[in-house]
C-alpha positions as CSV (number, residue, x, y, z in Angstrom):
1,M,-30.0,23.7,53.4
2,Q,-27.3,23.4,50.9
3,V,-28.4,21.5,47.8
4,R,-26.3,20.8,44.7
5,I,-28.5,21.6,41.6
6,R,-27.5,20.5,38.2
7,R,-29.0,21.8,35.1
8,F,-30.3,19.1,32.8
9,E,-32.4,20.7,29.9
10,E,-33.2,24.3,29.1
11,L,-35.6,26.0,26.8
12,G,-34.5,29.6,27.6
13,S,-37.6,30.5,29.3
14,M,-37.8,27.2,31.2
15,R,-35.3,24.9,32.7
16,L,-35.2,21.4,34.1
17,Q,-32.7,20.7,36.8
18,M,-31.8,17.8,39.1
19,A,-31.0,17.7,42.7
20,G,-30.4,14.2,43.7
21,G,-33.8,12.4,43.2
22,V,-35.6,15.7,42.9
23,G,-36.4,17.2,39.5
24,I,-37.1,21.0,39.3
25,I,-38.8,22.7,36.5
26,T,-38.5,26.5,36.7
27,I,-40.6,29.0,34.7
28,D,-38.4,32.0,33.9
29,R,-39.7,34.7,31.7
30,P,-39.9,37.7,33.8
31,Q,-40.6,40.3,31.2
32,F,-43.9,38.7,30.5
33,R,-44.8,37.7,34.1
34,N,-43.8,34.1,33.3
35,A,-46.7,33.8,30.8
36,L,-46.4,30.4,29.0
37,T,-46.1,30.3,25.3
38,Q,-47.4,27.4,23.3
39,R,-43.8,26.2,22.9
40,M,-43.3,26.3,26.7
41,W,-46.6,24.2,27.3
42,H,-45.4,21.7,24.7
43,T,-41.9,21.5,26.4
44,L,-43.6,21.1,29.9
45,E,-45.6,18.1,28.5
46,Q,-42.6,16.5,26.9
47,W,-40.3,16.9,29.9
48,C,-43.1,15.2,32.1
49,L,-43.7,12.4,29.6
50,H,-39.9,11.7,29.5
51,L,-38.6,12.5,33.0
52,P,-35.3,10.7,33.8
53,P,-35.9,7.5,35.8
54,R,-33.9,8.9,38.7
55,V,-36.3,11.7,39.4
56,R,-38.6,10.6,42.2
57,V,-40.0,13.9,43.2
58,L,-40.9,16.8,40.8
59,I,-41.0,20.5,41.9
60,L,-42.7,23.0,39.7
61,R,-41.9,26.6,40.2
62,G,-41.6,30.1,38.8
63,R,-38.8,32.6,39.3
64,P,-38.7,34.4,42.6
65,G,-41.7,36.8,42.9
66,E,-43.7,35.1,40.2
67,F,-45.4,31.9,39.3
68,S,-47.2,32.5,36.0
69,A,-49.7,35.0,34.6
70,G,-51.1,32.1,32.5
71,S,-50.8,31.7,28.8
72,D,-49.3,34.4,26.6
73,I,-52.1,36.6,25.5
74,G,-49.8,38.1,22.9
75,E,-49.9,34.8,21.1
76,F,-53.7,34.6,21.3
77,S,-54.0,38.0,19.6
78,Q,-52.4,36.3,16.5
79,M,-54.6,33.3,16.5
80,T,-58.0,32.4,15.0
81,P,-60.6,31.0,17.4
82,E,-59.9,27.5,16.0
83,Q,-56.1,27.9,16.6
84,A,-56.9,29.2,20.2
85,D,-59.0,26.0,20.8
86,G,-56.1,24.0,19.7
87,A,-53.8,26.0,22.1
88,F,-56.1,25.1,24.9
89,E,-55.8,21.4,23.9
90,Q,-52.1,21.8,24.3
91,M,-52.4,23.4,27.8
92,E,-54.7,20.5,28.8
93,R,-52.2,17.9,27.5
94,A,-49.4,19.5,29.5
95,I,-51.4,19.8,32.7
96,R,-52.5,16.3,32.3
97,A,-48.9,15.1,31.9
98,V,-48.1,16.8,35.2
99,E,-51.2,15.3,36.9
100,S,-50.4,11.8,35.5
101,L,-46.9,11.5,36.8
102,P,-46.5,8.4,39.0
103,I,-44.3,10.4,41.4
104,P,-45.2,12.9,43.9
105,T,-45.3,16.6,42.5
106,I,-44.9,19.8,44.5
107,C,-45.9,23.3,43.2
108,S,-43.9,26.2,44.6
109,I,-45.9,29.5,44.2
110,D,-44.2,32.8,45.0
111,G,-46.5,35.1,43.1
112,P,-49.8,35.2,41.0
113,A,-51.1,32.0,39.4
114,Y,-53.8,33.1,36.9
115,G,-55.9,31.3,34.3
116,A,-54.3,28.2,32.9
117,A,-51.3,28.6,35.4
118,F,-53.9,28.3,38.3
119,V,-55.2,25.1,36.7
120,L,-51.6,23.9,36.4
121,T,-51.0,24.4,40.1
122,L,-54.1,22.1,40.7
123,G,-52.3,19.4,38.6
124,C,-49.8,19.0,41.4
125,D,-50.2,17.0,44.5
126,V,-49.1,19.5,47.0
127,R,-49.0,23.4,46.8
128,I,-46.8,25.5,48.9
129,G,-46.9,29.3,48.6
130,S,-45.4,32.5,49.9
131,E,-47.4,35.4,51.1
132,R,-47.1,36.7,47.5
133,A,-49.2,33.8,46.1
134,R,-52.4,34.7,44.4
135,F,-55.0,32.7,42.4
136,G,-57.5,33.9,39.8
137,M,-59.5,33.0,36.7
138,P,-60.2,36.2,34.7
139,V,-61.5,34.2,31.6
140,G,-64.5,36.4,31.5
141,K,-62.5,39.4,30.3
142,L,-61.3,37.4,27.3
143,G,-64.3,35.5,26.1
144,I,-62.7,32.2,27.1
145,T,-65.2,29.4,27.8
146,L,-63.9,27.0,30.3
147,Q,-64.4,23.4,29.3
148,P,-64.8,20.2,31.5
149,P,-61.1,19.3,31.9
150,F,-60.3,22.7,33.5
151,L,-63.6,22.9,35.3
152,R,-63.2,19.4,36.9
153,R,-60.1,20.5,38.7
154,L,-61.6,23.8,39.8
155,V,-64.8,22.3,41.1
156,Q,-62.9,19.5,42.7
157,H,-60.9,22.0,44.8
158,L,-63.3,24.9,45.1
159,G,-66.7,23.4,44.7
160,P,-69.3,24.5,42.2
161,G,-70.4,27.7,43.9
162,R,-66.9,29.2,44.4
163,T,-65.9,28.1,40.8
164,T,-68.7,30.0,39.2
165,A,-68.4,33.0,41.6
166,L,-64.7,33.2,40.7
167,V,-65.4,33.4,37.0
168,Y,-68.5,35.7,37.3
169,T,-66.6,38.3,39.1
170,A,-63.0,37.8,37.8
171,G,-62.0,37.7,41.4
172,S,-58.9,36.2,43.1
173,Y,-57.7,34.6,46.3
174,D,-54.7,35.8,48.2
175,A,-52.3,33.4,49.9
176,W,-54.2,33.2,53.1
177,E,-57.6,32.8,51.5
178,A,-56.1,30.1,49.3
179,K,-54.8,28.3,52.4
180,A,-58.3,28.4,54.1
181,L,-59.8,27.0,51.0
182,G,-57.2,24.2,50.7
183,L,-55.6,25.6,47.4
184,L,-52.4,26.0,49.4
185,H,-51.3,23.4,51.9
186,A,-48.8,25.7,53.6
187,V,-47.8,29.4,53.5
188,T,-44.2,30.6,54.2
189,D,-42.1,33.6,53.9
190,S,-40.8,34.3,50.3
191,D,-37.2,34.0,51.3
192,R,-37.9,30.6,53.0
193,L,-40.0,29.1,50.3
194,D,-37.3,27.2,48.3
195,A,-35.8,25.8,51.5
196,E,-39.2,24.7,52.8
197,V,-40.2,23.1,49.5
198,M,-36.8,21.3,49.2
199,R,-37.3,20.1,52.9
200,L,-40.6,18.7,52.0
201,A,-39.2,17.0,48.9
202,R,-36.5,15.4,51.0
203,T,-39.1,14.1,53.5
204,I,-41.1,12.6,50.7
205,L,-37.9,10.8,49.4
206,E,-37.7,9.1,52.8
207,Q,-41.1,7.4,52.5
208,S,-41.8,4.0,51.0
209,P,-42.1,4.3,47.2
210,A,-44.9,1.7,47.2
211,S,-46.9,3.8,49.7
212,L,-46.4,7.0,47.7
213,H,-47.5,5.3,44.5
214,A,-50.5,3.7,46.1
215,V,-51.9,6.8,47.6
216,K,-51.4,8.9,44.4
217,K,-53.2,6.3,42.2
218,G,-55.7,5.4,44.9
219,V,-56.8,9.0,45.3
220,R,-57.2,9.4,41.6
221,D,-59.3,6.2,41.4
222,V,-61.5,7.3,44.2
223,L,-62.1,10.6,42.5
224,D,-62.8,8.9,39.2
225,G,-65.3,6.6,40.9
226,C,-63.4,3.4,40.0
227,A,-61.8,2.4,43.4
228,D,-61.4,-1.3,43.9
229,A,-60.9,-2.7,47.4
230,G,-59.4,-6.0,46.1
231,G,-55.7,-5.0,46.2
232,H,-52.9,-5.8,48.6
233,W,-52.7,-3.7,51.8
234,V,-48.9,-4.0,52.0
235,D,-46.0,-4.1,49.6
236,A,-43.9,-7.1,50.5
237,R,-40.5,-5.5,49.8
238,D,-41.0,-2.1,51.5
239,F,-43.2,-3.5,54.3
240,S,-40.4,-5.8,55.4
241,E,-37.8,-3.1,55.4
242,G,-40.1,-0.6,57.1
243,V,-41.0,-3.0,60.0
244,Q,-37.3,-3.9,60.4
245,A,-36.3,-0.3,60.5
246,F,-39.0,0.4,63.1
247,R,-37.8,-2.4,65.3
248,E,-34.1,-1.3,65.0
249,K,-35.0,2.4,65.6
250,R,-33.3,3.5,62.3
251,M,-34.4,5.3,59.1
252,A,-35.8,2.7,56.5
253,R,-33.7,2.1,53.5
254,F,-36.2,1.7,50.7
255,A,-35.1,0.8,47.3
256,R,-35.1,3.8,44.9
257,R,-37.8,2.7,42.4
258,I,-41.3,3.6,41.2
259,P,-43.6,0.7,41.7
260,G,-45.5,-0.5,38.6
């Protein structure tokens, strides 16, 4: 699949690119296994808070062969415990910014995702990995005490028993274990990963924006225990076009918008 990708913003160790309605954030710091510095976490937060309106699907990925080893431990070695607490608050803000995006998000994982990077993958709606994907939470080796925002995501996806066991043992899951647990929605060959992720993004772009927005918000509301059954079951604008397209046996032409 040939896709024209245009560079939009760059930090040096991260870049934000555009491909039609798809935004692509790439972590690219190979000499440090893509470990994220505080500046990178801050940039990720800001990019997500201020995405161009034309971005309707966001892909988060690492350079080929890597996702991210987590946060930069070299930076931690120069911090006081109080500064380290502040650093984790910045990580949480960045992950929450990804999680709170009103558009679909896809995480492409072609290597290890450890620590805060593991939690970052859980902030995305869909996770596609290669056979090189791996997930772990080795915080017990560093004296890091996981707090509720990180734990909520881990327990939501793994359950309490697996979450505690993962931290107790500093263990990890390979790609196939991760798929069996639902951490990965699909596993593909590393050399096909980019094409499969982009194909998924294009498929998502064909769907009703109202339907995408409703399921993303609705799932969040259900998990937060504040779901309300009093809303509308159809979006008048997209429903009319979707039904007409079905009757005419053609692809629906939904307006490019993010419903409010």
